[in-house]
N, C-alpha and C positions, 0 to 999 in steps of 0.2 A: 574023621574030618567032615563027613556028610552030616552027622548028627550036630556037630558044632555049627556048621553053616546054617542048618535048619534053625537052631536056637538063636542065631544072630538075626536071621530074617524074621522069625516069628515072635521074638521077644518084645515085650512092651515095658518101657521104663516107668518108674514110679511117678514121674512128673506127668506123663500121659494119663495114667490112671487118675491122678488127682484132678487133672484138667477136665476129664469126662464127668467125674462126680460133681465138681464145682459148677459145671454148666447146667447140670440137672438140679443141683441143690446149692444155690449161691451162698446161703448162710452157713453152710457146713464147715465145721472144723474137722480137718482130715489129717490123720497120721498114718503113714504107710511105711512098712518095713519090708525089705527084701530078705526073706527068711533063709534062703539057701545061698545067696550071693550069685545066683545064676540068671537073674532076670526073668524067672518063670514062676517062682513061688513067693507070693506076697501075703502080708497080713495088713488089713486096713481097719482102722477105728474111725468111724464116722459119727459125728455129733451134729444133729440138725433139729430145728424146730418142726420140720416137716414130718418127723417121726411121731409127734404127739398124737396119742390116740390110736396108733397103729400097732399091730402085733409084731413080734420079732420077725416072723416070716414075711409080713408085708414090708417091713423096714429093709430086710435083706434083698427082697425082690426089687425094691426101689433102687438100691445100689447096683444090683446086677443089670437092671434095665438102663441105668445111666451109662453103662459100658458099651451100649449099642452093638451087641453081638460079638464083641471082642473076647468075651469069656469063652474058653475052650478053643480059641483060635490063637490070636496073638498073646492072649493072657491064659496061661496054663492053669494056675491055681491061685485062688484068692480066699483067704480066711477073713470073714467079716465079723466085726463087733460094732454094734450100733447103740447109740444112746440118744435120748431126747435131750434137747437143749432147754 
């Protein structure tokens, strides 16, 4: 019961994730999937012109930075795929 309560309090839904990414990258096309159905393990595919000329590491860092410290707290796991637009 305590674990479930923790998951409810700490979980971040996919609309919130999308909102944070869109705020940082307004032109982004974003597809998010809840991988385990638990609100804690997501996969995101982000396509943006802001990725042009950036390495995959830089692109992923941009996505993580857009989450404003939520990664590892409200958001437990996020697998990221990025593409240039």
